[in-house]
LUMMAR-559659 format. One record per residue: residue in three letters; x, y, z of N, C-alpha, C in turn. Coordinates in pm, whole numbers, plus 50000, padded with zeros to 5 digits. Example, Ala and Ser with C-alpha at 12.3 -4.5 7.8 and 13.67 -1.06 7.14 Angstrom:
<pts>
Ala513194943150780512304955050780513204967050780 Ser512854977550708513674989450714512905000350787 
</pts>
This chain:
<pts>
Unk625621224983328626531216483405627101223883524 Unk627501236783503628111244383611627161246683726 Unk625871248383698624891250483805624821238383895 Unk624781226583836624721214383916625951212884001 Unk627081216483947628331215284022628361224984139 Unk627851237284119627831246984228626951241984341 Unk625801235984306624931230784412625621219584487 Unk626331211184413627051200284479628161206084565 Unk628791216984514629881223184588629411228884720 Unk628181234384722627641239984846627461229184952 Unk627221216984909626981206085004628261198585039 Unk629351201584970630611194584992631551203185075 Unk632151197385177633141204485259634501202385196 Unk635061213085141636351212285073637491214585171 Unk638631208985136639831210285220640751220985160 Unk641171230185245642061241085203643361239985281 Unk644491239585211645811238885274646411252985281 Unk646771257185402647411270385423648891267885451 Unk649751273185364651211271985384651741285985413 Unk652051288485540652511301885582653301300185712 Unk654421307185721655241306185843654701314785956 Unk653711323085927653121331986027651901325086089 Unk652001321186217650901314186285649651323086296 Unk649871336086308648731345286318647901344786189 Unk648601344886075647901344285946647171330985933 Unk647811320285980647161307185975645841307186051 Unk645861312686174644651313086257643591321886194 Unk644021333386141643071342686078642351335985961 Unk643121329685875642521323185758641651311185797 Unk642101303785898641331292185944639981296385999 Unk639971307486081638691312286136637771316986024 Unk638351323285923637531328285813636821316985738 Unk637421305185741636851293685667635921285185752 Unk635831288085881635061279785973633631277985922 Unk633191265285918631821262185877631661259585729 Unk632621264185649632511262285504633601253285448 Unk634801254185503635931246485453636681240085568 Unk637421229685537638281223185636639711227685612 Unk640281235685705641641240685684642701230785733 Unk643811230285660645021223285702646151233485699 Unk647091232585793648141242785804649531236485798 Unk650471243685735651871239785731652721252185757 Unk653801250585835654631261985874655711265285773 Unk656001256285681657051258985582656731251685452 Unk657521254685351657251249285219657351234185209 Unk658411228485268658591214085260657461206485328 Unk657071211485446655961205185517654671206285435 Unk654481217885374653291219785292653241210185173 Unk654401207785112654461198484999654061184485043 Unk654561180085159654251166785210652761165385240 Unk652181175685305650751175285336649911175085208 Unk650351182985110649621183384982649601169684915 Unk650721162484922650781149084862649871139284934 Unk649841140385068649061130885147647561133885142 Unk647181146685154645771150485169645101154685040 Unk645911158884942645391163784814644241173584836 Unk644531185384891643491195484919642881200884791 Unk641741207684806641071213384690641731226384645 Unk642241234184739642931246884708644091248384806 Unk645181254584759646331257584845646501272684853 Unk646541277984977646891292085000648361292285038 Unk649191298784956650651297784969651281311584987 Unk651991312985100652701325485127653931326285036 Unk654201338184985655341339884895656651340084970 Unk656711347885078657971349785150658001340985274 Unk658831330385268658981321185380660461317185389 Unk660931313785507662301308785521662441295085453 Unk663641291685409663821279185335663281280585195 Unk662371272085156661741273085025660741284585024 Unk660901293784929659901304484919658691299384842 Unk657681307784833656431303584771656581299684625 Unk657411306884549657601303684408658241289884390 Unk659231286884474659901273884467658951262484504 Unk658131265084608657151254984648656151252484534 Unk655711263184471654731261884362655331254084245 Unk656621256784214657291249184108657291234184137 Unk657621230684261657681216484299656291210084293 Unk655281217684336653911212384330653481209884186 Unk653861218784096653471217283955654211205783887 Unk655421202983929656211192383867655821178483916 Unk655121177684027654721164784084653331161084031 Unk653171149583962651861145783907650771144684013 Unk651161141784138650171140184245649531153484280 Unk650291164284272649801177484317649671187684205 Unk649971183684083650021193483973648661199583941 Unk647571192783977646241197883942645591206084053 Unk646301208184167645711215784278645911230684252 Unk644841238584250645001253084229645711259784347 Unk646651268684316647441275784418647121290684411 Unk646771296384528646541310784540647681316484624 Unk648421325984567649541331984640649041342484739 Unk649681342784858649441353184958650731361284971 Unk650621374484954651841382684960651491396685010 Unk652471402385081652301416285124652601425985012 Unk653161420884902653471429284787652451426584677 Unk652051437084610651011435584508651391441884375 Unk652691443184350653131449184224652831439784107 Unk652801445783988652571437883867653661427283852 Unk654891430983883656011421583870655801409483961 Unk655381411984085655141400984179654041391684128 Unk653001397684072651901389484021652331381083900 Unk653121387183810653581379883692654461368083730 Unk655341370383828656201359383875655341348183932 Unk654291351984006653401341884065652671333883959 Unk652171340483856651461333383750652401324483670 Unk653631329383649654611321283577654971308683656 Unk654951309783789655261298183873654131287983872 Unk652941291883827651841282383818650661285483906 Unk650661297083972649521300684056648321304383970 Unk647111302684029645891306083956645311319484001 Unk645791324584117645251337184168646251343284266 Unk645951355684306646881363184391646061371384491 Unk646411370184620645761377984725646811386284798 Unk646441398884824647361407684897647011407585045 Unk648011405085129647821405385275647921419785324 Unk647061423485414645901415985466644761416285366 Unk643951405885363642861404885267641531404485341 Unk640491408185270639151407885326638631393485326 Unk637861390185429637311376785443636431373185323 Unk635581382585279634661379985170635411377185040 Unk636461384885016637261382684894637951369084899 Unk638481365785018639151352785035638201341385005 Unk637021341685069636061330785050635551330084906 Unk635371341784845634881342084707635891335584612 Unk637181338984631638211333184543638331318184566 Unk638301314084694638391299784723637211292384659 Unk636021298084672634821291784616634921290484464 Unk635381301284399635521300984253636471289984209 Unk637611288984278638601279084234638201264884273 Unk637431263184379636881249984410635921245384300 Unk635081254884256634131251684149634881248584019 Unk635881256683988636651254383865637381240983869 Unk637911237683985638591224683998637591213183978 Unk636401214884037635371204684021634951203583874 Unk634791215083808634441215083666635521208283582 Unk636761211183615637871205183541637891190083558 Unk637671185483682637651170983706636501164383632 Unk635331170983633634181165483560634461164883411 Unk635081175583359635411175883217636421165083181 Unk637411163083268638401152583243637741138783244 Unk636781136983335636061124183339635251121983211 Unk634621132883164633851131983040634771128782923 Unk635911135782918636871133382809637371119082812 Unk637671114282933638151100482946637091090582901 Unk635831093382940634741084482900634531084682750 Unk634531096982693634341098282548635501091882473 Unk636701093982525637881087982462637791072782464 Unk637371067282579637221052782586636161047782490 Unk635051055182481633991051382388634481052082244 Unk635251062682214635781064282078636731052882043 Unk637621049482138638551038382112637801025282091 Unk636761023182173635961010982158635241010782023 Unk634741022581982634041023481853635001020881737 Unk636221026481748637211024281643637591009581635 Unk637821003581754638160989281756637020980881701 Unk635780984381742634630976881694634430978181544 Unk634660990181489634490992081345635560984481269 Unk636780983981325637830976181261637500961381258 Unk636970956481370636580942281377635430939281283 Unk634470948681276633350946781183633840946881039 Unk634840955381012635430955680878636040942380840 Unk636670935680937637260922580909636170912280877 Unk635040913180948633930903980921633390906380780 Unk633250919080742632760922280608633730917080503 Unk635030918880528636030913880434635980898580426 Unk635720892080539635570877480538634390873380450 Unk633270880580462632100877280381632430878480233 Unk633200888980196633580890580056634510879380013 Unk635460875980097636430865580063635780851780057 Unk634850849080149634250835780155633380832780033 Unk632970843179961632170840879841632960833379735 Unk634300833879742635140827579641635740814279684 Unk635530810179809636120797479854635260785879805 Unk635910774279789635190762779734635300750379820 Unk636130750779925636310738980010636210743180156 Unk636000733380243635910736180386637260740580442 Unk638340735580386639670739780432639890754580404 Unk639500758980285639640773080250638740781780337 Unk637520776980363636580784580445637080785880588 Unk637600774980643638100775480782639300784780792 Unk640190784480692641370793180696640960807880688 Unk639970810980604639490824780595638910829380728 Unk638170820680796637590824280926638680825681032 Unk639670816881030640740817581130641610829981111 Unk641680835180988642400847680966641760858981045 Unk640440858681057639740868881136639970866581285 Unk639800854181331639940851481475641380853681523 Unk642360851681435643750854181476643980868981502 Unk643350877681423643490892081448642850896081581 Unk641920887881630641290890281760642020882981872 Unk643120876181838643930868581935643110857382000 Unk642270850881921641430840081971641930826581918 Unk642000816882008642370803181972641090794981957 Unk640830789681838639510783981810639590770181746 Unk638480762881762638220750481688636910752381611 Unk636860746781490635710748781402635150735181361 Unk633820734181366633130721781328632120724781218 Unk632240717481106631280718680996630390706180996 Unk629080708381003628120697380991627770696180843 Unk628640689180769628510688280624627600676780583 Unk627070677780462626230666980410627040654180388 Unk628360655680376629220643980354629830638680483 Unk629530645280598630070640580725630590651980811 Unk631110648780929631640658781021633050662980979 Unk633280676080980634590681480943635060690581056 Unk636300688481104636850696381214638130703281167 Unk638320715781214639550723181188639930730781314 Unk641220733581329641720741081444642620752281396 Unk642560763681465643440774881430644860772581476 Unk645050762881565646380759881619646490744881645 Unk647260737881562647430723581582646240715581533 Unk646000704281600644910695281563643790695981667 Unk642590692481622641450691581713641550678181786 Unk641610678581918641770666281996640460658381999 Unk640530645282024639290637382034638330642682140 Unk638870647582252638010652982357637290665582309 Unk638000674082236637380686282182636290682782081 Unk636540672681998635520668381902634270663481974 Unk634480655382077633350649982153632570661182221 Unk633300670782278632650682082346631870690582247 Unk632470693682133631800702182035630540695681982 Unk630600682681955629420675581905628300675382009 Unk628680673282136627670672882243626980686382258 Unk627760697182258627180710582271626390714482147 Unk626840709882030626130712681906624750705981907 Unk624710693681955623440686281956622450691982057 Unk622940699182159622010705382255621190716482190 Unk621750722882089620980732382010621000746782056 Unk621580749882173621630763682220622630771682138 Unk622340784682121623230793182042624580795082111 Unk624550798182242625790800582317625940790382429 Unk627170785982449627550777882565628810784282624 Unk628700789582746629840795982813630270787282930 Unk631560783882934632100776483048633550780983068 Unk633730788883176635050794483202635440804283093 Unk636670803083048637150811882942636780806582803 Unk635980795982797635590789882670634140793382637 Unk633900795382509632550797982459632370790582327 Unk631250783482313630920777182185629670783682129 Unk629740787382002628630793681931628150783881825 Unk626850780781825626300770581735625360776581632 Unk625500771781509624550774481401624190760981338 Unk623150760381256622700747281206623770738981136 Unk624740745581071625750738080995627170740681042 Unk627360748781145628720751981189628710755381338 Unk629820751881405630030755581546631450760581562 Unk631600770881645632920776581673633170775881823 Unk634250769181862634660768382002635840777782023 Unk635620788482103636700797782138637260793482273 Unk638570791382279639180785682399639830796082490 Unk639830808782449640480819082533639730832382525 Unk638450832282561637680844582563638280854282667 Unk638300867382635638970877182724638130880582847 Unk638110871882946637320874383067637850886083148 Unk639120889783127639700900883202639290914383146 Unk638630914483031638170926982970636740924682921 Unk635770927983005634370924882974633850933082856 Unk634440944882833634010952882718634360945582588 Unk635590940782579636010933182461635250919982452 Unk635040913682567634290901082573632890902882513 Unk632200913382556630860915982504630880919382356 Unk631900926882314632000930482173632210918082086 Unk633030908782132633270896482057632000888082048 Unk631220887582155630000879482154628940885682062 Unk629050898582036628160904881938628680902781796 Unk630000902281782630620901681649630630887581590 Unk630980877881671631200864181620629940857781560 Unk628730860181615627550854481548627390858981403 Unk627760871481373627700875981233628660867981147 Unk629840865281202630840857281132630320843081108 Unk629700837281210629200823481200627980822481110 Unk627150832881109625970832781023626370832180876 Unk627360840280840627860839980702628500826580670 Unk629260821180767629900808080747628860797180728 Unk627790797680806626720787780796626120787580656 Unk625890799380599625350800080463626330794380362 Unk627620796980385628630791980291628760776880299 Unk628580771080417628620756380430627510750180344 Unk626330756080350625220751280267625570752380119 Unk626210763580082626590765679942627620755279897 Unk628620752579983629650742579948629020728679935 Unk628120725280028627430712380019626660711179887 Unk625970721979851625200721879726626120720279606 Unk627230727579608628180726779498628810712879488 Unk629150707079601629710693579600628690683479546 Unk627420685279585626370676279535626220677579384 Unk626310690179334626210692379190627400686379117 Unk628590687279179629780681279118629620666179108 Unk629160659979216628950645479215627890641579112 Unk626820649579108625760646779010626290648478868 Unk627100658978849627680661278717628600649978675 Unk629420645378769630310634178739629510621578705 Unk628440619278780627600607578754626920608578618 Unk626390620578587625740622478457626750620978344 Unk627950626478365628980625278262629330610778235 Unk629460602978342629770588778326628610581578256 Unk627360585278293626190578978229626130582378081 Unk626400595178048626420599277907627450591077829 Unk628610589177888629660581677820629230567277794 Unk628590561077894628150547177879627060545977772 Unk626050554977779624960554577682625480557277541 Unk626370566977530626940570377400627700558377341 Unk628490552077426629260540477380628330528977339 Unk627270526777417626320515977388625600518277256 Unk625110530677235624400533877111625330533176991 Unk626560537477010627520536776900627780522276859 Unk627980513776958628200499576929626960493276864 Unk625770497376913624530491876858624360495876712 Unk624610508676682624460513376545625470506576452 Unk626680504676503627690497776422627290483276397 Unk626740476776500626290462876483625150461976383 Unk624220471576390623090471876298623570473776155 Unk624490482776137625020485476003625750473175948 Unk626510466776035627230454675993626270443475956 Unk625210441776038624220431476009623520434075876 Unk623240446775848622590450575724623470446775604 Unk624730449575615625650446275507625750431075489 Unk625750423775600625820409175593624600403375523 Unk623410408875551622180404075487622250405975336 Unk622730417475294622830420375151623790410575083 Unk624910407975150625880398575093625270384575081 Unk624550380275186623920366975184622900365975070 Unk622080376375053621070376274948621720375674810 Unk622790383074791623470382974662624080369174634 Unk624670363274736625250349974718624180339574685 Unk623020340774751621930331374727621420332574584 Unk621260344974535620790347074399621780341374297 Unk623040343574324624050338374230624040323074227 Unk623860317074345623830302474354622600296774284 Unk621440303274302620210298774237620320299774085 Unk620940310874044621100312673899621910301173838 Unk622830295773915623660284873864622960271273874 Unk622130269373978621570256074006620170253873949 Unk619420264473920618040262673873617960254573743 Unk618790257273646618660249673520618830234673539 Unk619590230773639619860216473657618870209573750 Unk617860217173801616930211573898615740204673829 Unk615580206373701614510199673626613130204873659 Unk612990217373689611690223273723610950227173596 Unk609620226673606608800231473496608990246573485 Unk608600251673368608800266073347607990274373447 Unk606720269973468605900277773562606430276773705 Unk606990265173742607560263873877608810272573892 Unk609600272473787610820280673793610470295473800 Unk609430299273720609010313473722608490317373860 Unk607670308573919607120311374053608230312974157 Unk609180303874150610280304274248611120316874231 Unk611400320474108612190332674085611430345074129 Unk610100345174106609300356874149609330358274302 Unk609200346974372609210347474519610570352274571 Unk611600347274506612940351474548613140366374520 Unk612640370774402612790384974368612040393774467 Unk610820389074508610030396674608610780397474741 Unk611360386174782612100385974909613300395374904 Unk613940395874785615100404874771614660419374785 Unk613540422874718613060436774728612650440274872 Unk612010430874941611640433275081612890435175169 Unk613920427375140615180428875215615810442575190 Unk615690447075064616230460375032615470471175108 Unk614110469475114613310479275190613710479275338 Unk613890467275394614320466475534615700472575554 Unk616550470975455617890476875462617810492075463 Unk616880497375381616710511975380616220516875517 Unk615290509475577614810513275710615940512475814 Unk616760502275803617900500975894618860512675877 Unk619010517075751619880528775727619350541075798 Unk618020542975791617410554475860617610553376012 Unk617440541076063617670539076208619120542076243 Unk620020537676159621450540176183621740555176189 Unk621140562676096621340577176094620760583676221 Unk619610578376266619020583576390619950580876508 Unk620520568776511621490565576616622680575176612 Unk623150578276491624270587576478623920601376535 Unk622690605976505622250618976558622200618876710 Unk621620608176766621520607076912622900606476976 Unk623810598676918625150597476976625910610676967 Unk625720618276856626370631476847625860640876956 Unk624520640476980623930648877085624450644777223 Unk624490631777248625010627077378626480630677395 Unk627240629877286628660633577295628810648377327 Unk627950656677265628000671077294627660673777440 Unk626600667177490626230668977631627330664177724 Unk627940653077689629030647777772630220657277773 Unk630580662677657631690672177650631390684677730 Unk630150689577719629760701577794629810699077944 Unk629360687177986629390683778128630830683378179 Unk631730677878099633140677378139633750691478144 Unk633330700278053633820714078056633410721178184 Unk632140719178225631660725378349632450720278468 Unk632680707278473633460701578584634890706778582 Unk635460708278462636830713678453636890727878506 Unk635860735978475635820749778525635760749978677 Unk634910741378734634770740878880636080736678945 Unk636700726178891637950721278951639080731278933 Unk639080738478821640100748778801639950759878903 Unk638690763878931638460774279032638920769579169 Unk638650756879201639090751479330640610751579339 Unk641290747779228642750747879228643290762079243 Unk642630771779178643060785779192642930790479335 Unk641830786579402641650790379542642720783879631 Unk643100771579598644160764879674645480772279659 Unk645740777479537646980784979515647020797779595 Unk645820803679619645760816279694645430814079840 Unk645500801779886645050798480022645900805080130 Unk647150808780093648040814780194647880829880204 Unk647040835580116646800850080125646020852980251 Unk646470862380331645820865580459645170879180453 Unk644200881480543643530894380556644460903880630 Unk644770915280569645640925180634644790933780724 Unk644800930680853643910937480948644240952280961 Unk645490955980931645850969980949645220978780844 Unk644740972780732644140980780626642640981180634 Unk642050974780735640600974180746640090986480817 Unk639360994880745638771006780804637391008680746 Unk636531014380828635181017580781634981032480762 Unk636011040480790635891054980773637261060780750 
</pts>
C-alpha cells in the first residue's frame, strides 16, 4: 500500500504552509520547495491559523519564536480545532536542546528542524510527513469503509434473525390473523408500514399493520397480484407477490439505498415462508371442514342404524306375540269347528311348521340386530375420535389466540 501511495505522492503537488515572522526564512524555504510543493506563507500565528483553516495544507512549517502567539500556542490551537487537528506540524527553531524538542512534541508537533537547515533534510522530512498523512487518510477511509460494512452486516444479521424467528413462530399459528400479526411484528421492527393480502382457498383476506386496508389499496393489490410479477416498485411503495400472498410496503427507505436494497433481499424470504404457511392453513381448514362433515355424517348414520335395529327388534317381538296369540286362539276354537281328525291334524301341523319357521326368522333377525349393534358401536367410536381431533385443533387455535399479543423482541435477536 505504501509504495502505491509514494508513487501517487510523486505526482501530487502538496501544499506547505510556512508560518514565520522572518521574511528571509519564508523566501528561503519557498525557493527550496520550488517545483515540488506549493508554499503558502503567514507572518504571524493568528494569520497562519486562518490560512490553515481555509487552505488545509498538507504540512505546516511553524517557527517557535514569534511575536504575539508563539509556535507552541499556535500548535495548541491547531490541535484543538477539528478542521486543522490532522495537519502535521514541523517546528522550526534556532534552539535544538532536548527540552525545546520535548516541549514541541508535547504541543503536538510531529518533527523538529533546527534553523538554519539543509535543503535536502527539509525536503526529506516534508516528503515523509506528506506520505504519512496520505497513509493516515487512506487508513481512515479503509476503517470507515470497514466500519460501515460491519454495521451493515450486523444490521443485516439482526434482520435475518427476525426472519428466522418468524419462521419458527409461524409454524405454530393456525389462522390468517395470527400469521399476519407475526409478519407485522417483523415489519414493525424495520419501521415499515404494510398491507398484506392472502389468496386463500376460502376467499381474499386483507390485513394492515396500521388501521384498515382501504378499498383503493385492495383494488391496487389485487391488480398488481394478478399481473404476476414478483416486484412492483412505484415511488416509495413496493409490492412483493407470491402465489398465495402479497405484501405492499408503503414507505420504502428511498433516502437510504443500502437499507432499501437490504430490505428487498430480506422480504422475499419472509414472503416465501408466509406463502408456504398460507397453503398449510388452507389445508388445515379443509381438513377441519372435512372432519366436521364426516363427524356429522357418522352421527346421522349411527342414529339411522340404531333406529333401524331397534325397529327390527321391536318387529321381531311383535311377530312372536302375534304367533302366540294365534296359537292360543286356535287351541280354543278348533274343537268347536267340527273338523275331521285328519283335517285338524293337518292344520295343526301346518301351524306348527309356520311357528318354527317364524322362530328361525326371529333367530336370524337377532343376528342382524347384533350386527347392527357392532356397526353402530364402531361408528360411535369413529365419531367420538373425529370429535376429539377437532377439539384438539380448536384448542390449539384458542391457545394461539391467547398468545396473539406476544411480540418478537428484536433486541434479543442475534446470530453471533
